N, C-alpha and C positions, 0 to 999 in steps of 0.2 A: 483398494486398500483392504486388508484382511485383519480382523481382530476377534478375539474370543471373549465371550462373556462367561466366566467361570461359574457364576451362580446359576445360570440357567443351563449350562452345558451346551450352549449354542455358539457357533462360529458365524460371525457376520462378515459379509463380503460386499463391499461397495464398488460398483463399476461405473463405467462411463455412461451407460444407458439405463441401468436399473440396479437394484440391490438384491442380495440373496441371504438367506439364513440357512445354515446347515444345522439341523436339529440334533447334533451330537458333536462331541469333540473327538470321538473315536474313529477318525478317518486319517488316511495317509495323505502325503503331499500331492500325489497324482490326482486324487479326488479334488482337493482344494484348487489345484491348478486348472482342472477342467471347469470348475465353477467360476473362477476368475476370468477365464477366457470367454465364458458364456455371458457374463454380465457386462463385459466390454464390447459385446457384439451388437450390431445394429438391429438384428432380428429380434432381440429380447428387450421389451419395454415395460413389462409388468413385473410386480414383485415375485421373486422366485423363492420357493421353500423346498429344501432338500431334506428327505426323510432320514431318520437315524440309521437305517441299514444301507446308507449310501456307499458307493464305491465307484471307481473309475470304470467307464464302460466304453464300448465301441461306438464312436461317433459323438456320444454325449454322456454325461454323468447319470448313473443309475440312482433313482430316488428323486428325480426331477419333477417339480410341479410348477405350473404357471398358468394364469388365465390366458386364453386364446387372444391373439391380436391379429393385425392385418397381414403379418408375415408368419409363416410356419416353416420350421426346419423339420423335415421328416425324421431326421436322426433323433430328435427329442421324443419321439414315440418309439422308434426302434424298428427293427426288421420283423419282429414277431408281433405284428399288429393284432391287438385284441387278446394277447396272452393273458391268462388269468386262472382263477380257481373256481370250480363249482363244487359245492358241498351239499349232499342230500342226507337228511336224517331218515334212517330206515326203521320200519316197524318190526314187530316180532322179536323184541329184544332178548327174551329168555332163550328162544331157540338159537338165535345167533350166538349168544354167549356160550352155549354148549358146543356149537360147531367150531367157534374160534378157540376153544380150549383143546382142540384135537389137531396135532400137526398133520395127520392124514387128511382131515377135512380142509385145512388151510392149503395143503398142496393141491387138492382137488380144485379149490377155488382159483388158485394160481393158474391151473391148466384151463379152467373155464374162461377166465378173464383173457388169457393169452389167445384163446380161440375166438373170442368175441371182439377184441379190440386190437387191431394191428399196431405193432410197436415199431419205433425207430423209423427207418426209411420205407417200411412196408405200407401198402394201401390195400383196400379191398380188391379182390381179384388177383392179388399176387399169390404165388405158390404157398399153400397152406392156409389160405384165407378164402372165405366165400365171396361171391360176387356182391357188389354193393346193392343193397335193397333200397337205400334212400334215393328218391328221385329229386334231384336238386331243383329242377324247374317246377315240378308240381308240389313238392313237400316243403321247399324252403320258405321261410316267413318273409316273403317280399314286402308284405304290408308293414312289417316291423321296420324295414328299411325306409319305406315312405314316411312312416311316423317319425323316425329319428331325424330325417332330413327336414321335415316340417318343424319339429321342435327346435332344431338348430336355427332355422331361418326366423322363427318367431322371436327367439331370444337375442338375435344379432341385429345391431343397429346399422350395419352396412348393407351393401347390395345383396339381395337374397341369391342363393345358389339355384340356378335353373336346372331342372332335370326332366328329361322326357319320360322318366319312369323306370322302375326296377323290374326285372323279370328276365325272360329268356333272351331277348334281344340285347339287353344290357350285359348279361353274363357272357354271351358269345362275343360281343364287341369288345368287352374287357379282355378276354383271353386272347383275342386276335391282336389287340393293341400291345399286349404284354409279350406275345409269342409264347403263351403258356397253354399246355394241353387242357382243353375242357374236361376230357375224360379223367385226367389225373386229379384235377380240382374236385370233380364229383367223387371219385374213389377215395380221396383223402379225408372227406368229411366223416367224423366219427373215429379218426385214428389219432394215436397219442403223440407220435413224434419221439424225439430223443432228448439228450441233454438233461436238463433238470425237470423235465415233465414226468409226471408220475400218476399212478393209481394207488390210493391208500384206503384202508379201512381203519378207522380210529374210534375209540370209545370216549365219551364225555366223562370226565372225572366228576362233574357236578350232577349229571342226570342219569348216567349209566347207559344212555342211548348210543347206538352205533351210527357212524356217519361214513358214507363213501365220499371220498374227496378225489377230484380229478384236476390236475394242473396241465394245461395244454394251450395251444395258440391257433394260428390260422394257417399253419403248414406252408407248403410251397407257394400257394397262391398269394398269401399275405406277404411272404418274403419278396416275391417278385413285384408286387405292388409297391412295397417300400423302396426297393432298389430302383424301380422305374421313376418314381417321383423324386428320389434324391438325385438321380441323374439329371432330371429336368432342372432341379435347383442348381446343380453344378453348371449346367449350360448357361443358365441365366445370370449366375453370380460369379463366374470365373474371372480371372485377372485380365482377360482380353479387353474388357470395358475400360479398365484403368489405363492400359497401354494405348487404346484408341483415343482416350481423352487427352493423354499427354501429346500424342501426335497431332491431334486436331487443334490443340491450344496454340500451335504455331502457325495455323492457317486462318486467314481472314474468315470471320463467321458468315460473311455474305456468300461464301462458296459452298455451303451445305444447308440443308433444308430443315434443320432443327436447332433449338436453343441448347447449346452444350451445357449451360448452367442448370437448365430445368429438366432436361431429358433424363429418365431413369436409366440405370445400367441395362435393364432388360430391353427397353425400347431402343436404346442406342445400338445394341447388338442386332436387334431386329431391323433397324434402319440399314445398318452396314451390310447385312446379309440378304437384303432385298425383300424383307418380310413386311414392309409397310405399304406395298402397292405402288410405289413410285421410286425413281432413282433418287438417292439421297444427295448425289453430287449436283450442285447448281452450276453446271457448266455454261449455261446461258449467261449467268452473272460474270463468270470468268471471261467469257468471250467479249461481253459488252465492255469490260474494263480494259482489256489488253489487245483487242483485235487491231486497233489502229496504232497504239503507242508502243507495244512490245509483244508482238504475236508469239515469240518464242516462249514467253511465260505461260501461255495457255497449255502447251504440252508439258511444261515443267510441273505446273500445279495439278494437271490431270494425273501425272505420274505419281505425285505425292498422295493424292486422294486414292488412287487405285492401290497403292501400297498399303493403305489403312485397311481397305477391304480384304486384301490378301492376308494380312496379319490376323484378322479375326476369324479367318477360315481354319487356322491352326487350332489344335486342341489346347485348351486352357488348363490351369491347375485348379482342381476342386478344393473346397474347404469343407470340413466335416459339418460346419454350421451354415452352409449355404441354404437358402430359404426360398419359399414359394410365396407369391403374392398375386393379386388379381385373378385372372382366369385360371392360372395354374393352381393357385390356392383352392379355388372352388373345385377343380377337377380332383385334387387330392382328397378333399373332404368327402366328395361324393363316393370315391372308391373306399375311403375309410369306413363309411357307413356299412358298405357291403362286407368288408374284411372283418370288422368287429362283430357284425351279426353272424358271419360264417363261423368265427371262433366260438362264440357263445352257443350257437346251435350244435356245433361239434361236441362241445362239452356236455350239452343236454343229452345228446345221443349216447355218449359214453357212460354217463352216470346211470342212465336207464339200463344200459347193457350190463353194468355191474350189478344193479339192483336185481335184474332178471336172473343173473348168474347165481344170486343168493336167494332167489325166490322170495324177495322181500318187497313190501310196498314202500313208496317214497312218501314221507309225511311232511317234509319241509325242504325247501331248496334255498340256498344262499349262493348268489352269483357275485363274485368279486373280480372284476377285470383290473389289471394293473399296468398294461401298456396300451394306452388309448387316449382319445380325446372324448371327454364327456360332453355329449350334445345337449345336456340339460343345464349344467353349471359352467360350461365352456372352459373347464380346466384340462390342460394337457398333463397327463401322468405317465411317466416312464419309470416303472418300478415303484409305484405308489398306488394305494387303494383308497377309493372313495369312502368317506365316513360322514355323511350328512347326519344331522341330528336325528336320533332315534333309529337309524338304519343299522341292520346287522351286516357284518362283513367277516371274511375269513382271512387270517394272516398265517401262512405256513412258514415253518422254520427249516427243518431238514428231515432226513429219513428216520432219525431216532426221536426227535423232539416233537414231531407232529405239527400241530397248529393251535391257534386260539381263535375263538369266536368273540368278536368285539361288537359293542354298540356305539355308534358314532355320536360325537358331541357337536358336530358342525362348526369346528373351530376355524374361524377365518384366518387366524394367525398361522395356521397350518395348511391353508388353501383347502380346508375341509377334506384333508387327506391323512392317511396313516401309512406306515411302512408296508411293504409287500412281502417281507420275509426277514431272514436274518442277515442276508448280504454275504457275499463271498469274502474270505480272508485273503485270497490270492488267486492267481491264475489257475486254469485247469492243468497246465503243464507243471506248475509248482506243486499242486496237490499230488500228482502222479509221482513226482520225485521225492516228496516229503513223507508220504504215508505208505504203509504196507497193507496187504489184504488181511493179514492177521489182526492188525489194529482195527481195521474197518469192521471185521466180524465181531470183535470184542465190544465195540461201541453199539452194535446192533443187537446185542443180547436181549431177548424178550420180544423182538419184532420178527415175525416170519417174513423172510424175503429171499427169493432166488436171484436177486439182483446185486448181491455182494460179490464183486469180482474185480480183477485187475482192470477190466474195461470201464468200470464205474467208480474207480477210486476218486475221480474228481468230484463225485457226488457224495462222498463219505461225510458223516456229520462233522468231522474235524476240519473239513474244507470251508465250513461256514462259521460266521461269527457266533459268539455266545448269545443265545436268545435274550439274556438279561439286558444286553445293550439296547435292544428294542423295547422290552417290557418296562425298563426303567423310565422311558420317555413317553410311552404310548398313552398313559393316563391323561396327558394334556389334550389329547385329541379323540380318545375313545376309551370306553370302559371294557375291560376283559370280563366276559360273562361265562365262558366255558373254555376249558383246556381239553383238547382232543389228543389222546395218547394213542399212537399207532399200534395196531396188532398185526398189520399186513401192509407191505409196501412193494410196489412193482415199478421198475423202470426198464427202459430199453438199454441194451448193451452195445448199440451202434449209433 
């Protein structure tokens, strides 16, 4: 059941398994329908809070937050694992102010950043880019992965995740399991990607300081991890289990070796596909019953049981909210630790590259991930930003409106979360059909960007919701401390 509380601007959604609050009324029916589907799904048992920048997304609603449970749906994190924003405050403000007042200097900056940070599908070593200098095995913060996994285990009351350790063997084993090139994973660290990812220089309206802001994710390796585990979820949760249950319900329970009422869908499929170490068909029991009285029944029942096995060998229909549990859940979380660390390390490399291009020192760093599982507070966030009490975070809007720096209030009613941006008004195709490059250029007046083109129309400021939709609600969960107004913005055009 869905109902809106007009005083608070919240839409409440009650489901079969949990409840959700959408922290705005400025959402369309497709978004509400995704939330309704989610709270009726058995994978979701904890209170769901959906951020004010919510919109319908691929697989699951954008703006989703919920505390981690025994079941995890990979789509509720998304395919760009660890996607987020890193913002670094730069020193030497007076010199930078002079440089950013000159279009020629800004164009030089654009060229230097493009030379240092591969954009779009490009990686280090591709034409026009130097070879990768970052040595993933030696330079990667594997100890940070170990610490994250330890923190997750310490705060979880279930069975701990066992791990032989992170490092070279884990990385090569991961790539082998995924069928992903280790070289491409290495060469992609420190690269921007495409879509809504960006490099931005912005100035604080409150302090006058300049900030370099990078929005990026885990590139192809993160996408492949997400797709791999969602496929495992599809295999475990597809409709074959329901079909098998219906067939077996008509067979005497003495003729198979599990309790049909107690066995999980996952274990049922494992039994039927020979994954439990013994034959699931109790043909000895069939023979004992009919060998003397009706031997023809033995072949009949064997044929019926064999048909069940053959049926589950066919491909089943997947569900966007198919989930992982048990050992698969642990495997996903272990890979998530790596992918999230990879994304954060990639942003660190890029922000330092931008600072080096400006010959400026980094005086402060704020890291705000928004597609991830928080291993400290166990909150899943897809299109949402962590804002624990006293913590600083960055919420970006669009190419024209920049971002705000907020300080968290730790509001449990919001799952200690805030929006991750302004949220899209419509699809990328819609934006290309709705707007012109001339309109795009007019909106970007005052911001230097070589990324205003037909190819990036779907990233025009008009393609995003008004930032006031977010700012009107954000004070319930975080305090806005600084507004970052962009002077430079760079995106890929592929």
